[in-house]
N, C-alpha and C positions, 0 to 999 in steps of 0.2 A: 603825601601827595607831591608831585613835582610841579615846578612852575610852568611847564609846557602843557600840563593837563588841567590845571585849575584856572578858569578864567578870572580876570581881575575883579569882575563883579561878584564873585563868590569868595574872595579873599576874607571878608569879615566873617564868613561862615566856617573858616578853616577848623576852628576848635570843634564845632558840632559835627562837621562832615568827616572828621577823623575817625568816626565810628563806622563809616562805610568806605568802600573802595573809591579811588579817584574816578574810575569809569562811571560808576553809578552816580557819584556826586555831580559830574558834568551832565549826565543824562537827566538828572533831577533838577538841574539849575532853573529852567523856566518855571517848572511847577512849584518849586520851593519859593522863589521870589514872589510869584503872584499870590500864593497862599499867604505868605507873610504880610503882603500888602493888604489882603482882604481882612486878615485878623487884626492888623494894626489900625485899620480904619475904625474898628469898634472897641478895641482894647489897647490903647497906647501903653507902652512899657512904663511902669511906674519907676520913680527914682528909688535909689537905695534908702532903706529905712534906717533910722538910728543916727547916732553921733559918731564921728570918726574916733577910733581908739587904737591907733598904732597900726602895726602890720600883723596879719594873721597867717603868714606862711608864704608859699609860692603858688603861682597860678600860670596857666598857659595862655592867658589873655590879659590885656591891660593896655594902658597908655604907653607911648614910647619912653616917657620919663620914668616909668616903673620897671623898665628892663634891667636885668642884672648887669653889672659892669662887665662880666665875662662874656655876655652876649654882644656888647658893643665891641669888645676886643675881637670876637669872632667876625663881626662885620668888617673890621679893618683888615684882618689877616685872610679870611676866606669869605669874600662877599657872596659867592655863589651858594655856599653852604648856608650862610645866614639867610639868604632869600628863600632857599628851599625850606628851612625850618620855619620861617615866617608863614609861608603858604600852607605848610602842613600843621601849623598850630603847635609847634614844638618849642618855641622860644619861651624862656622862663621869665616871669615878672614877679615883682614884689606885690603881694595881694594885700590891699588895705583892709583893715578890720573895722567893723562898725558895731557899737553897742546899741542894741535895739531890743524890741520885744522878742521873747523866745518863741511865741506862737505867731506864725504868719500864715496867711491864707495860701494854700497850695494851688497849683493849676492841676486840675483833674481831667483826664481824658477818658470818657466812657465809650468804649469801642465795641462795635458790632462785629463779631467774628463769625457770624453765621454764613450759610451758603450764598445768600444774596450778595454779600460783600466780597466773595471770592474773586480773585483776579484783579481787575482794574480798581475795584473798590479798596482792596488791601494796599495797592500801590499808593493811592491817595492817603490812606491812613498812615502809611510809613512816612510820607512827606509831611503830613500834619504833625506827627509825633516829633519829627526833627524840628519843625517850626516851634511847637509848643515847648519843647525841652529848652531850646535856645532862649525863648522869652522868659521861661521860668527862672533860668540862671540870671538873666538880666534883672529880674525883679527881686533877686535874693531869696528865692524860694525853690521848691522842687516840683517835678512833674510826677504825678502818681497816675497809673493806668488801671482802670477797672474794666474787667471783661464782663459785658452784659450777659446775664444768665449763668454765670459760673457758680455752681452749687457751693464751692468752697468759700466764696466771698473774698478770695485773696486779692491783694493789691500788688501791682508790679511797680517797683521803684528802683532807684540806683542810677548809675551812669548809663549812657546809651549803649555801651558795649555789653552791659548786663541786661538792660531793659529790652532791647530790640529782639534778641533771640527768644526771650521769654514771651514777648507779645506774639511773635511768629508762631510759636508752638501752641498758643492758646486758642486754637480753632474749636468752634462749637458745631455740633451736628445739626442744630436747629436755629432758626432765626429768633432773636429776642422779641419780647412783647413789651407793650407800654408798662406793664407792671414791673418788668425787669429794670426798666429805666427808673421808675419811681423808687424801687428798692435801692438801686445804686446811689441815687441822689440822697436818699435818707441816711445812708451810711457816711456821708461826707460831713466835714465840719462846716459850721455856718460861714466861716471866712473863706472857704475854698471856692475857687472859680471853676465851674464845670463846663466842659466842652463835649458835645455829643457828636461822635463820628459814626454815621449810619447811612442807611439807604433812604430814598425818598418815601418809600412805602411806610416804613416805621415812623418817619418824621411826620407824615400826614396824619397818622393816627394819634399823635400826641397833642395835648392841649398846648396853647401858645407857650413857647419856650425859646429863650435867646441862646446864642452860641451853638446852633445846630448846623453842622457841616455835613451835607449829603453829596453823593456822587453817583453818576450812572454813565456807562460807556456811550461813546458817540463816534461817528465816522469809522465804521468797521472797514478793515482791509483784509487781504488774504492772510496776513500774519496776526490778525486779531484787532482789538480796539486800538485806534490810532490817537483818539482824543477822549477826553473825559469832560462831562458837564458837572461843574461844581457849583453848589448853591450854599450860601451862608447868609441866613437871616434876610432873605429877599433879594440878595445880590447874586446874579448868575454870571459865570465865566466859563468859557470853553478853553481847556488847556491841553497841550500836547502830552502824551505819555511817552516814556522811554521805549526804545525799540524792543520788539518782542523777545529777542534773545537775552538781552541783559535784564529785562523785566522778569523773565522766568527764573533767571539765576537769583535775582533779588528775592523773589517769593519763596525760593528754596533756602535762603539764608547764605548763599554762596558769596554774596557781595558785602557781607558784614565783616568787620574787623573784630576779632576776638580780643578781649582785654587780657593782658599778661598778668598772671598772678603775682601778688606782692610777696616777695621773699625777704626774709631777714638775714639769711646766710645759711651756712652749713657747718656742723660741728667738725672740728679738726679730727681727722682719722687717727692721729697719733696721740692726741691728748684727751679725747673723749669730751670735748667741749671747749669753746673759746670764750673769752671775756664778753664778746658781743652777743653770745647766745645765752650764757648763764645769767639770766636777767635778775635784777634785785627783787626781793619779795619781803613783805611783812607777813609772817606766817602765824603770829599770835597777836594778842592785844598789847604786848609789851612794845616799848619804844626801841625795838631791835630790828635792824635791817640786815637781811642775809643775802648772800650771793656766792655762787661758785667762782673760782678763778679760772685761769687758762687750763689747769688740770682739774678734772672732775673730782680728784681726791682732795682738793683745797676748798675750804669753806672760809669765807670772810664774814665777820659779824661786827656790826657797828651799833653801839648803844648810844642813841641820840640824847644829848644832854638837854636840860631845860634852859636853853640859852636865851639871850635877848633877841626877840623876833625882829627888832629894827635893824639888825646887822647880820651879816653872813659869817658863819663860823666854820673854819676848816677843821675837820676831824679825820682821824685815821682809823682804818679798819683793823681789827685784830685777826691775824691769820691763824687758821687751824689746819694742820696737815694730817690727814687721816690715812689709815692703811688701805682704804679702798674708796671707790667713787661714792660721793655723798648722794643719798636718795631723798632724805627728809630731815628737817630740823625745826626746832622751836625752843623759845625761852620760856621757862616756867619758874617764876620767882628768881632765885639766885643761881639757877642752873640753865645752861645751854645744852640741850640733848640733841644729838644727831644720830641718824641711822645710816650706816654705810654697807656696801656689798662686799663680802669676803667669801669667795668661793660660792657655795650654795646657801649662804646664810646672810641674814641681816643682823648686823652687830651694832650695839649702841656705843656712842662716844659721848663723854660728859665733860663739860668744862664748868668749873664753879663748885658748888657744894656737891660732894660725892653722893652717890646712891647708896642705899643700904646693902648690907652683905647679901641679902637674898634677892636683890633686884638685879637680875642678870639681863633679861629682855633679849637675849640672843634667840632669833627665830629662824626656822627653816624656810627658805624661799618657796619651796614647793607648797607650803601651806597657804600661800597667797594666790595660788593658781597661775603663777608665772613660770614655774619650772625651776630647774637647778642651774648652777654654774653661771653661764653668761646669758641666761634667758631673759633677764630684765631688758626691756626694749632700750636700745642705745639712745633713742631720741629723748627719753626721760632725763638724761643727764645734760641735755642741751636746752632744757626748759627751766623755769624757776623751781627752786627747792620746794618740795612738797611740805605741807604743814605737818607737824608732829605735835599732838595735843595730849594733855594728861586728863584722865578720867578716873579719879580715885587713885588706886595704885597701878592702873593699867595705862598703856599708851594707845592712842588712837591714830590710825594712819589711813588716808584715802589712797587706794591703789587698785588699778585694773577695774575701775567702775564700781568699787564697793568700799565700804568702811571696814577696817579690821581692828580688832582689839588684841593687843599683845600683853599677856600677863607677865608678872615679874619672873616666872620660871621659863618664859619663852613660848608658852602655849599660845597658839593663834586661833581666833574664832571670828567668824563673820559677824558683822554688827550692822547689817542693812546696806541697801544700795545707795549710791550717791544720788542726791536730789536732781530734779530736772534743771538743766542748764549748767550744772556744775562740772559735767564731764564731757559735754558734746562740743568742747572748744579745744584750741591747741594745747591748753594746760588747765589744770584744776582751778576753778574759780570759786573761792570761798564766799564771795559776795552773792553768788547765786545758789548757795547750798542752804536750803531751809532748815536742815538739821542744826545749823549753827545759830539759829534764831529761836527765841523762846516760842514754842508752839502755842502756848496759851495766849500770846499776844498776836498771833497770826490772823490777819483780817480774813473774813469769810470770802470776800471777792478775790483775794490773792491765792486761795487754794486751787482754783480752777483756771487761773490766768496762764497764758502761754509763757510769759516771761515774769520772773520774780527776782527781786534784788533786795538786799538789806545791808545796813551799815550804821554804826553809831546809835543803835536802838530804834532806828526808823526802818520802814519797809516800803517797797514800791512794786507795783505790778503793771503789766502792759500786755496788750494783745498783739501789737504790731512791732514792738521794740523801739518805737519812737515817741509815742504818746504814753506817759506814765502817770499813774495816780500814786501820790506819795502820802504816807501817813506817818507822822512823827511819834515818838514815844509818849508824848503828852496828849496824843489824840488829834492834833491838828492835821488837816488834809489840804493838799494843793495838787494842781495839775501842772506837769512839766512836759513840754514837747519841744522837739527839734526837727529840722528839715534835712540835716546833713546825712550822707551815707556813712554812718559811724557806729561804733560799738560802745555800749555803756560798760565801763570798767570799774565803777565805784559809786558809792553814795555817801556823801559827807555833809557836814553842817558848817555853813559859813555865815557869821553874823546872825545866828539864830534861825536861819532858813536852810532847808535842804537843798543840796546841789548835786546834780548828776554829773559825773566826770565821764566825758566821752573822748574817744580817739578815732580819727578818721581812718578809713580802710585804705586810703591811697595817699600816704604822706606822713602818717603819725602826727597829725596836728591834734593837740590836746586842748580841750575846752571844758569850762565849767558852765553848766546850763542850769539856771534858776527859773522860777516861775515868772520872774519879771525881766529877765535878760540873759545874755550870753557873754562870757568872757573867754578870750583865747589866752591860754597859758603858754605864751610864746617861748619863754626860757625853759620850759619843760617839754617842748615839742621837738620833733625831728630826730629822736634818738634812734638807737639801733634796734629797738623793739618797743612794745607797749610799756608804759610806766607801771609802777606798783603803787596802789592806793592803800593806806592804812585802814583796817577794818573798823576802828572806833575813833580815830583822831583825824583832823583835817590835814593830813600829811600825804605827800605824793613824792615818789622817788623815780628818777629817770636816768638811764645811762646815756648821756648826751654824746659821748664818744667812748670807745673801748677803754675800760679801766678808769673812767671818770664818771662819778655819780653825783647828781645834785638832788637835794631834798628841799621841797618848798611847801608853801601853803597851798592846799588844793583849791581854795576859793579865790585868792588874790593872785596866785602865781609867784609871790615873792619868795626868793631863795633864802633858806635859813642855814643850810649846811652844804659844804663842798667836801666830797670824799674822793681822795685821789691817792696815788702811790700804792695801790693795792697789789701790784705785781712786782 
């Protein structure tokens, strides 16, 4: 937004309003400020929970003393650009981190998207979502939107750039009923704060309930409704609506700003993968970290020693130059076995104890359903090395959505489909592969859960990806929840308690989430891609800059090893 378009009164809203166009932000100004005042009279913004615990990354809002030094330099050299970035909410601040309870009450908006709320009612809902989202961020929690009467029972969450288009598309052909409201309330957590955005007709049919915001058009003109009557728990206000032209564009989504996808980079066309793409990986239970180099034909392997955890040890990776691009690798006992592509074949490479004379393992690529020659998708060589496991005398390889068994003579046979969650991500995720967990120990509730995760003998399951039930190998259970728009990339144990390792989708901030608190792993955050978590040990590795890998404690964030000089 430009300084000429955003009034000074809306400057504190710059971060929130960055999800919509400047024109709509200005048109919504009076409605937003009045709604915020109505909400604030009943629910003051709570202070941040927890004790200060350093810095948790970067943010686009904060106090002036939290601005990055580079932003102050910008103010000195280019004051106009500094002012523009301030108004548009683009200035970067150091974000303080607080250690507090992992489970915090969310702000939940129960929205009526039926025909009665079409038009002016939906405009008020849009303004209310902006207000509630801003207040949720100030409280240190998140906004979750529940569509009344939605048969799927889904919840809309995330940044405004993701949430608003999803809310706009969630129109219902019929008006909700009181039973729909009761059902939505029953699905919320006890600590959640629910706000109902609906019509006066539905509100009147409900028993006494607080935080009910209703709206109905008023003062009709040739262009449509010019004002709206808003009621919130007995307080009534008549507010102006945006002009009909921009209001129609808003209701069609034309005034929303789309979020730019987060990209990590692109593979080098000449090398088949760069250091920033060939991310580190723990492919087996061994203390061996694997990563490709700048050339896809180079494999680096680091055997992590059992060093003193109180100090940081510098270790060097051993370089293996193979005749073709590396597809998969894994350490088994005293052997490091890798598979590389050569023409139309997958050929084994062995470092350490040699294989037997009859153990050839050279397989035809066509047997894997990927074709011959150069048919292996190039993006596979820009992702972490795939795991290569031993199963008796055979090798097991996950490729093209299935498990494959390679016999010593090179015969290839299908060995079942990849489990749910293991292949619907940018790369294979062994933490979400049920096959790699003892099926006899699999909890009955985990079998039908939408999300499944395991690590270190423990298992976790979830329906929404944010609230997880965790069961340890000893049978103890706990509930772990987080509010951030983040992905769970691992499950480890720290000080005897299970810890979910998460990475934010916008900034690669890594956190360890326990049942009793959240810790930001600052020194493992901000890398060129998501870090690698060990499947059975509390270890995590991150490429903090190209060619430089740190390995630390997945619970405390303490750095144990520095790996550099790989190129």
